[in-house]
N, C-alpha and C positions, 0 to 999 in steps of 0.2 A: 504493499499500499504506500502511495506517495506521501512523503513527509515534506511539505513545502519549506519548512524552516531549514531542514537539513539540506535540501536541494539548493536553496538559495545560498546557504553558507558554503557549500562545496563549490558552487559556481563562482562566488566572490573570491574564494581562496585560489581557484584555478586562474582567474583573470589577473589577480595580483602577482601570482607566481610567474605567469608568462611575461608580464610587463617588467617585473624585476629582472628576469633573465635577459630581457632586451635592453637593460640599463636605463629604464624609466624611473624617475623619482616621483613619489606620491606627495601631492600637496593638498592643502585645504584652503579654499578661497571663501570670501564672505557669501553667506546665504542672503543677507539683507543688502540690497543695492540702493545707491543714491538716485540713479537715473529713473525718471518717470517717462516711460516710452509711450504714454497716451492711453486712452480708454480701451479696455479689453485686452491690453498687452501684458499686464502684470497685476498681481494681487497686492494691494497696499496694506501696510501695517502701521499701527500707532506707536512709533518708536523714533525717538530723536528727530523731531520735526518731520516725521513721515519718511518711511522707507518702503521698499517694495521687495517682495519675495521673488527670487530669480526664477525665470522660466528655462534658463540654460546656464551651464557653467562657463562656457566659452571665453568671452573677452577677458574676464578677470584671471583666467588660467593662462591665456595666450601671452599676456605681458610678462609672465614669469620665465619665458624663454631666455631672457637676458641673464638668468642665473643658472640655467641648466638646459642642455639641448633636447632632452626628452623628458616630458612631464605628463602626469595624469592626475585626475581626481575622480573619486567615486563619492557621490553625495546626492542629497535631496534636491528636487526641483518641483515647481508648482505650476499647475495649469489653471488659468482663469475660466476656461470653457467647462461646460457641463460634462461630467464623467459618463463613461459607458464601459462596455466590457473590455475594450482595448485601451481606454484612457482613464487614468486616475487623477484626482486633484493633487495628490502628492506621490511622487515616484522617484526612483533612483536612476541616475545616469552615470555612466563612465565616459568621461571626455579625456582626450589626450591630444598633445601636440608634439610633433617631432620636427626639429630644424634640419634643413639640408637633406631631406629625404624626398623621393619622387612618388608619383602616383602609384606605381607598381608596388612600392614598399608598403603603402597604406592598404592596398587591396590584400596583399599577402599577410600583413599583420592582422587585419580584420578576420581573415580566414583562420589564422592560427588561434585567435581568441575564441571563436565560436565552434571550431571543428570538434573539440572534445565533447561537446554537449548536444550535437545534432546528428541524425542518422543519414544526412545527405552530403554529397560533394557539390559545392556551389558551382553553378554554370554562369556564364556571362551572356547578357542580352543587351544589345546596343539600342538605346532610344533613338539615336540619329539614324540608324539603319531602318528602323520601323517607320520613321518619318519619311525617309527617302522612298521606301516601298509604297507607302500610302499616298504621299503627296507629290512625289517626284522632285523633291528639293533635297539636294545633297549638302548638308550643313558642314561637311568637311571642307567644301570648296565654295559655298554660296552663303550669303547673309540670310537672315530670317525672311526678308521680303514680305510677301503677303501671307506667310505661314500663320501668324496669329489669327487673322480673319478666317482663313480656311479651316484651321483647327477648331475655332469656335463654331463655325457653321456645321462642321462634321458632327459636333456634339449637341447641336441645337441651342447654342448659347448666343447671347447678343454680343454685338461688337463693343459694348461698353464694359464687358467683363475683363478685368485685368489679365494679361497674358500669363502671369504666374499661376493664377487660378485655373485658367484654361488648360495650361500645360499639366498642372497637378492632376486635374480630373482626367485628362487624356491618358496620362501614364497609369493612373489607377484603373481605368476601364479597359485599356488596350493591352497592358503589359503585366500588371501585378498578378493577374490570374494565372500567369505562367508559373508562378511559384507554388501553386497548389501541389502538395505532396512532393515538394522539391525546395532547394535553396537557389536563389537567383541573384546575382549581382547585376543590377541595372546600371549601365555605364553610358558615357557619351551623351549626357544631357544637353539640350540646347541652352543657349544663353537666355536669360529672362525669367528663370525659375526661382525657387526658394533659396538657392545658394548663390546670390549674385556676385559674391566676392571670391568665388572659386576661380582658379586660374584658367584662362583660355588655353585649350590644348595647343601645344606648339605646332605651328604649321597649318592650323585649321582656322576657319573663319568664324564659326558660330557654335562650337562644341566645347564644353567645359570638362576639366579634370575633376569630376564629381561622381560619386556612386552611392547607391543604396543597396543594402542586402535585405532581401525579403525571404522569410523562411515559412513555408506553408501558409502564405497569404498575410503574414505579419511582418511589418517593417521593423527590423531589429537594429540595424547599423546604418549609419551614413558616414561619408567621408569626403574630403576634398583637399586640394592644394590651395593655399592662399594665392590670390592674384598679386604678383610682385610689382605691377605697375600701379602706382598710387592713383593716377588720374583715371585709369580704367576701373580700379576698385571703387572709387567714390562715385563715378558716373553710373555704374551698374547698381550700386547700393541705393543711390537716390532713385533710380528708375523703378526699383522694386519696393520702395518705401521702407528701406532699411538704413536710411541715412540718419543715424541717431547718435547720442552721446557715447554709448558703449561701443558701437562700431568704430567711432573715431579713435578709440584706444589702439586699434590695429594700425592706424596710419603712421604713428611715430616709429615703430620698429620697421615698417616698410620703408619709410624715408631714410632710416638709419642703416638700411641694407641688411637688416636681420631677417632675411628671407633667402630662399624659399622655406616655408614651413607647411606641414600637412596636419590635418585634423581628422580624428575619428570620434564619433559619438555612438554609444551603445546603451540601449535601454536594458537595465538589469532585469526588471520584471518581464519585459518582452522576451528576453532570452530564456528565462524560466518557462514562459508559456510555450515557446518554440521547442524547448527541450522536452517538455512533458506532454505536449499535444493538448494542453488545457487552455482554451481561448477565453479565459476569464482572469483579468488582472487582479481582481480582489483576492483570489486564492493565495497570491504571493505578497500580500500586504499584511505584515505582522501587527498585532495589537490594534486591529481595526476599530474596536470599541472605544478607543481613545481619540 
């Protein structure tokens, strides 16, 4: 019989053991943040003139690369949205950054982290290849052009829907189903999505060095390389409405030449769900009565 406490404990030990063997240092960054990112972006708390519970570990961890080239944190994050079977109001994330490592390193590291816990060998599926086959636009060599409008029309969405929303729904409907009973790395995402600050793939026009790992229909891991071009970083962040105080923390190391760096984020309860086959995140939340 499954013991969720023991499973989660063993999984956390395995993740830390793997990262320590890869010379990562574990850090702890503030859960309470100063930046107010606007309505619906973060849960506020009554503490020291108002603070906000983090929804991600990322930026506060990223700045610590000046002290060590490989860093990670496992800690709580908080969602302002309504919870469901796959989303909890409080959950645990593993976030890591590695300086001077490329996209292939990030993919391989993500696989090493999850492989002991799942019964599948991950496959790669290119989002850009699917776009080419469906719309005839080769994002390796062509800009987006009219792809946002065509992709919206393909899904019955209006032209006023932001492209990052259109793209997210397109990937969910068209590609995520391929992970049923399998593990799939979705790679070669078009520009304009949820990770606007990911590096443009070298030699390509509109493809990012970004991935997501889905295991039996559950998104468990995401990763990307930082965009080393500050102007491109800011332009794409602003276009996707991620131009905020915390994203600005990444500009200083970019300007100082402390790049490239790569990031991986892994949902702890999500990996427990994928490992057990139980698609209910509440099973892996300890002391829920509190």
